[in-house]
C-alpha positions as CSV (number, residue, x, y, z in Angstrom):
1,X,131.3,96.4,123.9
2,X,130.1,94.0,121.3
3,X,131.4,90.4,121.4
4,X,132.5,90.3,117.8
5,X,133.5,86.7,118.0
6,X,130.0,85.8,119.1
7,X,128.4,88.0,116.4
8,X,130.6,86.4,113.7
9,X,129.6,83.0,115.1
10,X,125.9,83.9,114.6
11,X,126.6,85.0,111.1
12,X,128.5,81.8,110.3
13,X,125.7,79.7,111.8
14,X,123.2,81.5,109.6
15,X,125.3,80.8,106.5
16,X,125.4,77.1,107.4
17,X,121.6,77.0,108.0
18,X,121.7,76.5,111.7
19,X,119.1,79.2,112.3
20,X,117.9,78.1,115.7
21,X,121.3,78.4,117.3
22,X,122.0,81.6,115.4
23,X,118.8,83.2,116.7
24,X,119.6,82.4,120.3
25,X,123.0,84.2,119.9
26,X,121.4,87.3,118.3
27,X,118.8,87.5,121.1
28,X,121.6,87.1,123.7
29,X,123.6,89.9,122.1
30,X,120.6,92.2,121.9
31,X,119.8,91.6,125.6
32,X,123.3,92.9,126.4
33,X,123.2,95.7,123.7
34,X,119.6,96.6,123.0
35,X,120.4,99.9,121.2
36,X,123.4,98.6,119.1
37,X,122.9,99.4,115.4
38,X,125.2,96.8,113.9
39,X,123.6,94.0,116.0
40,X,120.1,95.1,115.1
41,X,121.1,95.3,111.5
42,X,122.6,91.8,111.6
43,X,119.6,90.4,113.3
44,X,117.3,92.0,110.7
45,X,119.4,90.4,107.9
46,X,119.1,87.1,109.7
47,X,115.3,87.3,109.4
48,X,115.8,88.3,105.7
49,X,117.6,85.0,105.2
50,X,114.7,83.2,106.9
51,X,112.2,85.0,104.6
52,X,110.5,86.5,107.6
53,X,110.4,90.1,106.2
54,X,108.0,91.4,108.8
55,X,110.4,90.6,111.7
56,X,113.4,91.7,109.6
57,X,111.7,95.1,109.0
58,X,111.2,95.7,112.7
59,X,114.9,95.2,113.5
60,X,116.2,97.1,110.4
61,X,113.9,100.1,111.3
62,X,115.4,100.2,114.8
63,X,118.9,100.0,113.3
64,X,118.2,102.9,110.9
65,X,116.9,105.0,113.7
66,X,120.3,104.6,115.5
67,X,122.5,105.0,112.4
68,X,121.7,105.0,108.7
69,X,124.1,103.1,106.5
70,X,123.7,102.1,102.8
71,X,123.4,98.4,103.7
72,X,120.8,98.8,106.5
73,X,118.6,101.3,104.6
74,X,118.7,99.3,101.4
75,X,117.9,96.1,103.3
76,X,114.9,97.8,104.9
77,X,113.7,98.9,101.5
78,X,114.1,95.3,100.1
79,X,112.1,94.0,103.1
80,X,109.2,96.4,102.4
81,X,109.4,95.5,98.8
82,X,109.1,91.8,99.6
83,X,106.1,92.5,101.9
84,X,104.4,94.2,99.0
85,X,104.6,97.6,100.8
86,X,105.6,99.4,97.6
87,X,104.9,102.9,98.7
88,X,107.1,102.5,101.8
89,X,109.7,100.6,99.8
90,X,110.0,103.3,97.1
91,X,110.4,106.0,99.7
92,X,113.1,104.1,101.6
93,X,115.0,103.0,98.4
94,X,115.0,106.6,97.1
95,X,116.6,107.6,100.3
96,X,119.1,104.7,100.0
97,X,120.3,106.1,96.7
98,X,121.3,109.3,98.5
99,X,123.7,107.1,100.5
100,X,125.1,105.1,97.6
101,X,124.1,103.6,94.2
102,X,123.9,99.9,93.3
103,X,122.1,98.2,90.5
104,X,120.0,96.2,93.0
105,X,118.7,99.3,94.7
106,X,117.7,100.7,91.4
107,X,116.0,97.5,90.4
108,X,113.9,97.2,93.6
109,X,113.1,100.9,93.5
110,X,111.8,100.8,89.9
111,X,109.8,97.7,90.6
112,X,108.3,99.4,93.7
113,X,107.3,102.4,91.7
114,X,105.7,100.2,89.1
115,X,103.9,98.6,91.9
116,X,102.4,101.9,93.0
117,X,101.7,102.9,89.4
118,X,104.0,105.9,89.7
119,X,105.1,105.4,86.1
120,X,106.6,108.8,85.7
121,X,109.2,108.2,88.5
122,X,109.7,104.6,87.4
123,X,110.6,105.8,83.9
124,X,112.9,108.5,85.2
125,X,114.9,106.0,87.4
126,X,114.9,103.4,84.6
127,X,116.7,105.9,82.4
128,X,119.2,106.7,85.1
129,X,119.9,103.0,85.8
130,X,120.3,102.2,82.1
131,X,122.8,105.0,81.7
132,X,124.8,103.8,84.7
133,X,124.5,100.1,84.0
134,X,123.8,99.6,80.3
135,X,124.9,96.0,80.2
136,X,123.0,94.9,83.3
137,X,120.1,92.6,82.4
138,X,117.9,94.2,85.1
139,X,118.7,97.6,83.6
140,X,117.7,96.6,80.1
141,X,114.5,95.0,81.5
142,X,113.6,98.2,83.4
143,X,114.1,100.2,80.3
144,X,111.7,97.8,78.4
145,X,109.1,98.2,81.1
146,X,109.5,102.0,81.0
147,X,109.0,102.1,77.3
148,X,105.9,99.8,77.7
149,X,104.3,102.0,80.4
150,X,105.1,105.2,78.5
151,X,103.2,103.9,75.5
152,X,106.3,103.2,73.3
153,X,105.2,99.6,72.8
154,X,106.9,99.0,69.4
155,X,110.3,100.2,70.8
156,X,109.9,98.0,73.9
157,X,109.2,95.0,71.7
158,X,112.2,95.6,69.5
159,X,114.5,96.0,72.5
160,X,113.0,92.8,74.1
161,X,113.4,90.7,70.9
162,X,117.0,91.9,70.3
163,X,118.0,91.0,73.8
164,X,116.4,87.5,73.5
165,X,118.4,86.9,70.3
166,X,121.6,87.1,72.3
167,X,120.2,85.7,75.6
168,X,117.6,83.1,74.6
169,X,117.3,81.6,78.2
170,X,116.2,84.9,79.9
171,X,112.8,84.1,81.6
172,X,112.1,87.7,82.6
173,X,112.4,88.9,79.0
174,X,110.1,86.1,77.7
175,X,107.7,87.2,80.4
176,X,107.8,90.8,79.2
177,X,107.6,89.8,75.5
178,X,104.3,87.9,76.4
179,X,102.9,91.1,78.0
180,X,103.8,93.1,74.9
181,X,102.1,90.5,72.7
182,X,99.0,91.1,74.7
183,X,99.2,94.9,74.6
184,X,100.2,95.4,71.0
185,X,98.4,92.6,69.1
186,X,95.8,91.4,71.6
187,X,97.3,88.0,70.9
188,X,96.7,86.0,74.0
189,X,97.7,82.7,72.4
190,X,101.2,84.1,71.5
191,X,101.4,85.7,74.9
192,X,100.6,82.4,76.6
193,X,103.5,80.7,74.7
194,X,105.9,83.4,75.9
195,X,104.8,83.1,79.5
196,X,105.1,79.3,79.2
197,X,108.7,79.6,78.1
198,X,109.3,81.9,81.0
199,X,107.8,79.4,83.4
200,X,109.9,76.5,81.9
201,X,113.0,78.6,82.3
202,X,112.4,79.0,86.0
203,X,110.0,81.9,86.5
204,X,107.0,80.4,88.4
205,X,105.3,83.8,88.6
206,X,104.6,83.4,84.9
207,X,101.8,81.0,85.8
208,X,99.7,84.0,86.9
209,X,100.0,85.6,83.4
210,X,99.3,82.2,81.8
211,X,96.1,82.0,83.8
212,X,95.1,85.6,82.7
213,X,95.8,84.8,79.0
214,X,93.6,81.7,79.2
215,X,90.9,83.6,81.0
216,X,91.0,86.3,78.4
217,X,90.4,83.6,75.8
218,X,87.4,82.4,77.7
219,X,89.1,79.2,78.8
220,X,88.2,79.6,82.5
221,X,88.6,76.0,83.6
222,X,92.2,75.9,82.2
223,X,92.8,79.3,83.8
224,X,91.8,77.9,87.1
225,X,94.5,75.2,86.8
226,X,97.2,77.9,86.4
227,X,95.9,80.0,89.2
228,X,96.2,76.9,91.4
229,X,99.8,76.3,90.2
230,X,100.6,79.9,91.0
231,X,99.1,79.5,94.5
232,X,101.1,76.3,95.1
233,X,104.3,78.3,94.5
234,X,103.1,81.5,96.2
235,X,100.3,80.5,98.6
236,X,99.8,83.9,100.0
237,X,99.9,86.0,96.9
238,X,97.0,88.3,97.2
239,X,96.9,89.3,93.5
240,X,96.6,85.7,92.5
241,X,93.9,84.9,95.1
242,X,91.8,87.9,94.1
243,X,92.2,87.2,90.4
244,X,91.3,83.6,90.8
245,X,88.2,84.7,92.6
246,X,87.3,87.0,89.7
247,X,87.8,84.1,87.3
248,X,85.2,82.2,89.3
249,X,82.9,85.1,89.6
250,X,83.0,85.5,85.8
251,X,81.5,82.0,85.7
252,X,78.8,83.1,88.2
253,X,80.3,80.9,90.9
254,X,79.1,83.3,93.5
255,X,80.1,81.5,96.8
256,X,83.3,80.0,95.5
257,X,84.4,83.2,93.8
258,X,83.6,85.6,96.6
259,X,85.4,83.5,99.2
260,X,88.6,84.3,97.3
261,X,87.7,87.8,96.1
262,X,86.8,88.6,99.7
263,X,90.4,88.0,100.9
264,X,91.7,91.3,99.6
265,X,94.3,92.8,102.0
266,X,93.1,94.0,105.3
267,X,89.5,93.1,104.9
268,X,87.9,94.4,108.2
269,X,84.7,92.3,108.0
270,X,84.6,88.5,108.5
271,X,81.8,86.2,107.2
272,X,79.8,85.3,110.3
273,X,80.3,88.6,112.0
274,X,77.0,90.1,113.4
275,X,76.1,93.6,112.2
276,X,76.7,96.3,114.8
277,X,74.4,99.2,115.3
278,X,76.6,101.5,113.2
279,X,78.5,100.5,110.0
280,X,80.7,102.3,107.6
281,X,80.7,101.1,104.0
282,X,84.1,101.8,102.4
283,X,84.2,102.5,98.7
284,X,87.7,101.2,98.1
285,X,87.9,100.7,94.3
286,X,87.1,102.7,91.1
287,X,84.2,105.1,90.6
288,X,82.4,102.5,88.5
289,X,82.5,100.0,91.4
290,X,81.1,102.7,93.8
291,X,78.2,103.3,91.4
292,X,77.5,99.7,90.7
293,X,77.4,98.4,94.2
294,X,75.8,101.5,95.9
295,X,72.5,99.8,94.9
296,X,72.8,97.5,98.0
297,X,72.7,100.3,100.6
298,X,68.9,100.3,101.1
299,X,69.0,96.6,101.8
300,X,71.8,97.1,104.3
301,X,69.9,100.0,105.9
302,X,67.1,97.6,106.9
303,X,69.6,95.5,109.0
304,X,71.4,98.3,111.0
305,X,70.5,101.5,112.8
306,X,73.0,103.8,111.1
307,X,75.0,103.6,107.9
308,X,77.9,105.7,106.9
309,X,79.6,105.6,103.5
310,X,83.2,106.6,102.9
311,X,83.5,107.6,99.3
312,X,85.5,110.0,97.1
313,X,84.6,113.7,96.6
314,X,83.5,113.5,93.0
315,X,80.6,111.2,94.0
316,X,79.6,112.9,97.2
317,X,76.9,115.2,95.8
318,X,75.3,112.5,93.6
319,X,75.1,110.0,96.4
320,X,73.9,112.5,99.0
321,X,71.0,113.5,96.7
322,X,70.0,109.9,96.2
323,X,70.4,108.6,99.7
324,X,69.6,111.5,102.0
325,X,69.2,109.2,105.1
326,X,72.8,108.0,104.8
327,X,75.8,110.0,106.0
328,X,78.6,110.2,103.3
329,X,82.0,111.0,104.6
330,X,85.6,111.3,103.3
331,X,87.9,108.3,103.8
332,X,90.0,110.2,106.3
333,X,86.9,110.7,108.5
334,X,86.4,107.0,109.1
335,X,86.2,106.0,112.8
336,X,88.6,103.1,113.0
337,X,86.6,101.6,115.9
338,X,83.5,101.4,113.7
339,X,82.6,98.1,112.0
340,X,83.4,98.5,108.3
341,X,82.4,96.7,105.1
342,X,83.8,97.2,101.6
343,X,81.2,98.2,99.1
344,X,82.1,95.6,96.5
345,X,81.5,92.9,99.2
346,X,77.9,93.9,100.0
347,X,76.4,91.3,97.7
348,X,78.3,88.6,99.4
349,X,77.8,89.8,103.0
350,X,74.0,90.3,102.3
351,X,73.9,86.9,100.5
352,X,72.3,88.3,97.3
353,X,73.6,86.1,94.5
354,X,73.9,87.1,90.8
355,X,70.4,85.6,90.0
356,X,68.8,88.2,92.3
357,X,70.6,91.5,91.6
358,X,68.4,94.3,92.9
359,X,67.3,97.5,91.2
360,X,68.4,96.5,87.7
361,X,65.8,99.0,86.3
362,X,67.8,101.9,87.8
363,X,68.4,103.3,91.3
364,X,69.9,106.7,90.9
365,X,68.1,109.9,89.8
366,X,69.2,113.4,88.6
367,X,67.5,116.4,87.1
368,X,68.2,116.5,83.3
369,X,70.5,119.3,82.1
370,X,69.1,121.6,79.5
371,X,70.7,120.3,76.3
372,X,68.6,121.0,73.3
373,X,69.0,119.5,69.8
374,X,66.8,118.6,66.8
375,X,69.0,115.6,66.3
376,X,69.3,112.4,68.2
377,X,71.5,113.2,71.3
378,X,74.2,110.6,71.7
379,X,76.7,110.7,74.6
380,X,80.1,109.1,73.9
381,X,82.9,107.8,76.1
382,X,85.7,105.9,74.5
383,X,88.5,105.7,77.0
384,X,88.8,103.7,80.2
385,X,90.2,105.3,83.4
386,X,93.1,104.7,85.6
387,X,93.1,100.9,85.9
388,X,96.3,99.0,85.2
389,X,97.8,99.3,81.7
390,X,96.5,95.8,80.6
391,X,92.9,96.7,81.7
392,X,93.1,100.3,80.4
393,X,94.2,99.3,76.9
394,X,91.8,96.3,76.8
395,X,88.8,98.6,77.5
396,X,89.8,101.7,75.5
397,X,88.7,102.1,71.9
398,X,90.6,104.4,69.5
399,X,88.4,107.5,68.9
400,X,89.2,107.2,65.2
401,X,87.0,104.1,65.0
402,X,84.0,106.3,66.0
403,X,84.3,108.5,62.9
404,X,81.3,107.0,61.1
405,X,79.1,107.6,64.1
406,X,80.5,111.2,64.5
407,X,79.7,112.0,60.9
408,X,76.1,110.7,60.9
409,X,73.8,113.4,59.7
410,X,70.9,112.9,62.1
411,X,72.9,112.5,65.3
412,X,74.6,115.1,67.6
413,X,77.4,113.5,69.5
414,X,78.3,114.8,73.0
415,X,81.6,113.9,74.7
416,X,81.6,112.5,78.2
417,X,85.3,111.8,78.1
418,X,87.0,113.5,81.0
419,X,90.4,111.8,80.8
420,X,91.1,112.3,77.2
421,X,94.6,111.0,76.5
422,X,93.7,110.2,72.9
423,X,92.8,113.9,72.4
424,X,89.5,113.0,70.8
425,X,87.8,116.2,72.0
426,X,90.4,118.2,70.1
427,X,90.4,116.1,66.9
428,X,86.7,116.0,66.3
429,X,85.2,119.5,66.7
430,X,81.8,118.2,65.5
431,X,81.5,116.6,68.9
432,X,80.2,118.9,71.6
433,X,82.5,118.5,74.7
434,X,80.3,118.4,77.8
435,X,83.0,116.8,79.9
436,X,85.1,119.9,80.2
437,X,82.4,121.5,82.4
438,X,81.9,118.5,84.7
439,X,82.9,119.3,88.3
440,X,81.6,116.0,89.7
441,X,79.5,113.0,88.9
442,X,76.3,114.9,89.7
443,X,77.1,117.1,86.7
444,X,77.7,114.0,84.6
445,X,74.4,112.4,85.8
446,X,72.4,115.5,84.8
447,X,74.0,115.5,81.3
448,X,73.4,111.7,80.9
449,X,69.7,112.2,81.7
450,X,69.5,114.5,78.8
451,X,70.8,112.0,76.3
452,X,68.6,109.8,74.0
453,X,71.4,107.2,74.0
454,X,74.8,106.7,75.5
455,X,77.6,104.8,73.8
456,X,80.4,103.9,76.2
457,X,83.3,101.5,76.8
458,X,83.4,99.7,80.2
459,X,84.0,102.7,82.5
460,X,82.2,104.7,85.2
461,X,80.0,106.6,82.6
462,X,78.5,103.3,81.5
463,X,77.7,102.3,85.1
464,X,76.2,105.7,85.9
465,X,74.1,105.7,82.7
466,X,72.8,102.2,83.6
467,X,72.1,103.2,87.3
468,X,70.1,106.2,85.9
469,X,68.1,104.0,83.6
470,X,69.4,105.8,80.5
471,X,69.5,103.8,77.2
472,X,73.1,102.7,76.8
473,X,75.1,100.8,74.2
474,X,78.0,99.2,76.2
475,X,81.0,98.3,74.1
476,X,82.8,95.3,75.6
477,X,86.1,93.9,74.6
478,X,86.5,90.2,73.8
479,X,88.0,89.7,77.3
480,X,85.5,91.6,79.4
481,X,85.6,92.2,83.1
482,X,84.2,89.5,85.4
483,X,81.0,91.4,86.2
484,X,79.6,91.1,82.7
485,X,79.6,87.3,83.0
486,X,80.5,86.8,79.3
487,X,77.1,88.2,78.4
488,X,76.8,89.4,74.8
489,X,73.5,91.2,74.6
490,X,72.0,92.2,78.0
491,X,73.2,92.3,81.6
492,X,71.4,91.5,84.9
493,X,73.0,94.6,86.5
494,X,71.2,97.2,84.3
495,X,68.1,96.7,82.2
496,X,68.8,99.9,80.1
497,X,72.2,98.6,78.9
498,X,72.5,96.8,75.6
499,X,75.9,95.0,75.1
500,X,77.9,95.1,71.9
501,X,80.8,92.8,72.4
502,X,83.8,91.8,70.3
503,X,83.6,88.3,68.9
504,X,87.2,88.7,67.7
505,X,89.9,90.2,70.0
506,X,91.3,92.2,67.1
507,X,88.3,93.7,65.3
508,X,85.5,96.0,66.4
509,X,83.9,95.9,62.9
510,X,80.8,93.9,63.9
511,X,79.9,95.8,67.1
512,X,80.3,99.1,65.3
513,X,78.2,97.9,62.4
514,X,75.4,96.8,64.8
515,X,75.5,100.1,66.7
516,X,75.3,102.2,63.5
517,X,72.3,100.2,62.3
518,X,70.6,100.8,65.7
519,X,71.4,104.5,65.6
520,X,69.9,104.8,62.1
521,X,66.7,103.3,63.4
522,X,66.6,105.6,66.3
523,X,67.2,108.7,64.3
524,X,64.5,108.1,61.7
């Protein structure tokens, strides 16, 4: 039997902030009733109050195994959400909705789905929540986020502005409005002011976005200040630590930047560790990252007896052809006991700074595909891949802006755009679509080797062209990724790449004008 009086005492002590005494009572109760669901649940909630979500999760999981209740399941989902375990949180909270519906469950579920980039489900649940709770601020905010991530930016902005007219001191809405200013207008100054209001109204997480806005304006030192403010409020926030690191890397602060960038969750390798006889290199980020940092493998090979590389299937054939002495495996074939290194950390682990980037002349090869034309052959890629929406929109260029190039008489344009959400391949039949036949990156590499020039936004095609030594015109946005170091003409990563960068965050007029002049020279 449960001593209800003692349990109620523990709950009361928790409410009064006497956590040490309350914890003793809970432990005593559990010793007498180790498989009691209500006690396990109450003890889990006790740790929620302490902010120890890891311990809370352990007890709440045990409670759920004994008996699932709406309160226990939803509390477990909240714990996983607070721990940043968004996949687990979304699964648990979806299950919680089968037991009962509350606005809070919907809110955490939707935010978890956004955290996993499962935008389709997030949008679906946002619509359900808004229908059930149309006046709830979190419901309105979820709807604005859903409109944003479904590309209905103007509708999202109108909804956000209308809400702020009636509720001027709503920090989350000022935060979202700042994000929309970035996406719709590329106006980082206005975005910063919106984030600033959100921060002043009590949303310290706005400091992160303020830092990003300043970094996008090229104000790196000021951005550092706001990353530091963010870390003061949230010292263990991985996203801030890594972004701060990238801010420093963009300034070529190799050691300082990598110390932070290296702290990504679950990093298996520690600086100072000795290399073991066998090492697995894990390609954990995008395709472009795999291609860019694969250059360091021959240097690593000289230090260990056997190198394995865990990469994704589309890159397997290309990498195997170029590095026959290395064994490439799928991620699910990794031996957990083997020493592992993330591919993007190789430069840091091997202590090769940005003034000594190896193989910039090219390090991959492929047999050219048979693509014949009497005109200048120009490969084109206009859309970034599956990065976050901020990055994707920042790197993508509307295919319509390429019309002058597509209509040049002495040039034949070939599409390398696989993910074609802008439907450029359908809209411009004068462009030959090679991408539709690509089965993997080896096919892409063969086609790239047949081009006279490649014109690409910052995506895997540009990295592959540079790694192959193919002449490439890289179109960079005003706020470019850290790895381009704010360079405007050339890059130490690839000698064959020539940069055409925005000098105005709104306009692509100058970069396009320069590229057209170059193409006219090439096609004479």
